[in-house]
N, C-alpha and C positions, 0 to 999 in steps of 0.2 A: 511325672514324666523321668524316664530313665532316660541316660547318657552315657554314649563312651566317651572315653578319654584318650586320643590318639597321640603319643609320642614321636616327636618327626625328628630326625636326626638329620642336619643339613651338611654336606661335605663339599667343599670346605662353606662354613657358616661366612653368609654376609647378608646385612639390612635389605639387600635388592632382591637376595632369594628367598628371604623371609616374607617381602612384602608379595612377591609374586605367588609365592606357595600358600599364603595365605587366601590372596584372592581366587586361587584357582580351587580352593576346598571350599571356598563360601559358595562357590558355584553349583557344587555336587551336595550342600546341605549342611556343612558346618556352621555353627553360629556364633561360636565365641574362639579366641584364643589370647594364650599366654606366650610371651618369648622366653627362652630359656638361654643358657649360655653357647651351646649347640644347635637351636633350631624351635620348635613348636610345641607347645601343647596344646591340641585342639578338638573341639569339645561338639559333637552332634549327637541328634536324639537316635537310639537305638533302632527305632522302627524306621528312620531314616537312611542309616547303613547301610552302604553297598558295597563289600571287597573288589567286586568286580571295578567300579567306578575308582577306588581308593585307588587300583592297581595302574587303572589308565595314567591317573593323575603322576603316578609315580614314573611309570613306563616314559611319556610324552614329555615330560617335564622340558620347558621351553629354553632350560639355560641347560645345554649339554654337558658342561664341565663340572656341573652340580649331581651330588647323586645324594637320593632321598632316600634314607631308610625309615621303618615306622612299627612301631608296636602297639598292640590295643588292649587296654583294659576297659571293665565297668568303672565307671565315675561313681564316687559314694552317692547315697542317698541323699545325704544332708546337700545344703545349698554351696555346688562345687565351685562357684563366683563370686562367695563370701569376701573373702581375701581381697579382689580387685576392687570389690563395694567398698570394702574399709579403708582401703590405701589411696584409692582414688587415682586420677591421674594428674602427670606433671601438666604447669600451664602450657597453652601452646599460643605461639604469637604467630598472627599469619599477617604478614607486610607490614605498614606501620597503623592499620585501621583496629584491628581486631585480636584480640584475645580471649580465648576460649579455657575455661579452669572447672573444676569442680567445687563444692560448699568445702570443703577440707581446706583448699588454697586459697589463702585470700590476701597472702602477698604477693599479688600480681602487678604486673606495670600498669599504669591507666590507657586505655583506648577508648577510641572513639565509639566503637561497639564491644560492650563485655558479655559474653554468653558463658550463664553458666549451665554445667551440663552434669546431670549424675548417670552414667551408660549402661550401668546393670548389664545386661546382656547384649544390649544392640551396638548396630556398628555407627560410628560417628563421633569422634571426638574435638577434628582439627588436625587429628596426628597422621593421617593419611591423606598422600597427597592430591587425592581425586577432591577431599572433601576441602583441603585449603586453595584447590584450583575454583572450586565453584564459589568460595566466599569470598575469592578478593575480585571473582567476577561479580557477583552480589553489589559488591561495595561500589562498584563505578556505574551500575545501571540504574535506571530512573525507574523508580519502584512505587513514588509517591501515587497513592490511588490504586494500585494496580492490581489484579486477581491473580493468583498464583498455584499453581500444583505441584506438590512432593510427592513425586512416585517412588515409593521404596522408602519410606522416610528414615528409616532407621531410628537414631536417638530423637529426630525432630530437629536437628541441630539448624539446618536449611530453612526451614518454614521460620526458626526462631529467627535468624539473619533476615527473612523476607520482611516477617513484621517488624524487626528495628529498624528496613529503610523505608517504611512506611507504606506498605504493602497493604490496599483495604481489606483484603482475605484470605486464607490459603486453606486449601483442599490437600489434606496429607492423608495417605494411606500404605499401608504394610501388609504382607502377606501374614506377617507373625504379630500374633496377637499380646506378647510381654512389649513388642515394639512399639505398639501402639499406645500400652499404659505407658509405658517409658515415657513415650514422647507429650502425652497429656503432661505428665508430672515434671517435666521438663522447662512446658509452655509457663506451667503456675513459676517454676523455679526465675524464670525471667520475666514475671507480672505480665505473663500476657492471659486474659481471662477470657476475652471474647474475639468472634471473628475468624478463628481455627478450628475449624472440623477435623477429625481425625477419624478412621475407619479401617476396618480389618479386611484386608482383601486383595485380590490382584486386579490389574487394569480393566478388569471388566465392570469397575465399582464407576469407570470413569462414562460409560453410557449413559448414566442419569445426572451428570454432572454439566453445567453452562460452562460453554467454552471461554478458556483464560487469556489474559496477557501473556502468562510467561508460565511455561512448564520445565520443571528440574526433574531430570531423572540420574541419579547415580547407582545405577546398576551393574551386571554386566554384561556385556557384548551378546551373548547368547539371548536374554531375556531383551535389552534394549531392542535389537534385530525381530524381535516377535512382538512387541509392543508397538512398534513405531507408527502400523495404523490406528490405532488408539490414542498416541499420543497427538498424531497429526490432528484428528478430530476434533480435539479437545484442546486446538489452539485457535485464537481469533485470527482474523486477517491481519496483516502486520504484525502479528503478536511474536515472542522469541521463545525460543528453545535450547536449554542448557543439556548437554547429555555426558555422562562421565562414568569411568567406574572400567574404564578398559585400558588397552596399551597402546602404544603410537602405530604398531605393528596394523592396528584394527580402525584407522582413521580413514581408511578409503573406504573398507565397507559400509562403513558406518553414515559416510557422507554420500555416498551413491544412494543408500537405501533413503534417506532422507531427504533427497533431492525426488526420488521417486516420489515421496510423499507430499511434495509441493512445498520444500523448501529450500532455502538458499542459504551458503556459507559465510556467518561474519566473521568469525574468528577461530583460530585452532590456537591453542597452550596447550604445552606439556612442562611435567616438571617431573625428571628422571624419565622414566618408561611408561610412566602413566598420561595421559592423553585426558584432554575438555575439548568438545565444541560447542559454539553458540551459533545457533540459525533462526532465521528469520521466516514467517511462513509469506509466501506469494501472494498474489493477487486470488490467489485460489480459498486463500486461510486455511488451507490444511483440507485432506479429503475427509468425506465420512462412510463411518464402517458400519 
């Protein structure tokens, strides 16, 4: 696959602006990001690139005091993610119970849940607010013997956490084949050899899956709204659903959409501008689609 490298300059630079920009670029097909002193390097398959969509993100950027400038170049044919893979990422401590690290960093603080991740191109090292929000929630949910769906699994970090919390089994899926392969590798790194099924596909793969006790989806707002009917049909009566990957300003829209699908809101949490919602399926047990 051939990629474009898009160099984005953020004026003035802030970590919040970089996080928001990476999330918005992810919604239009960008797969990986590397932070620079004044912005981001972002990578997208050439077949997916849309200059019109990029212009829209820059023009309508939600932080009005921030200006985004970008330049486009063809990424080299060699593995442009090699440096990321070789250097790894700094260990991420989540609350008092969880530490996420790669195989290159072994001097990590002891934690009840030690998660090893080789991220490659996939999203999910615990460094992003939405991943941390879900990890903290999973650490306090009763998952012993429960069945779980991990929608848009990324690196598989949430599937790994669910299994470490005693889940009976996890069905994970992602639209990107490299993400599915990354998840399989990360399961092995965490000594999880059975009871996790990982497939390539979108939410349509849920049609043939049995209902589960918990569905987790850390995706962007538009995909969550689009896929909620299928999510609802996949959760047992009295089951739970965790949604994240969106901003606080989107809480109302997602809550209203979930309620229409037969869910009751149990908890709202946020970290910075990012939010997470925990729902329970009401007596209808979700709706069928």
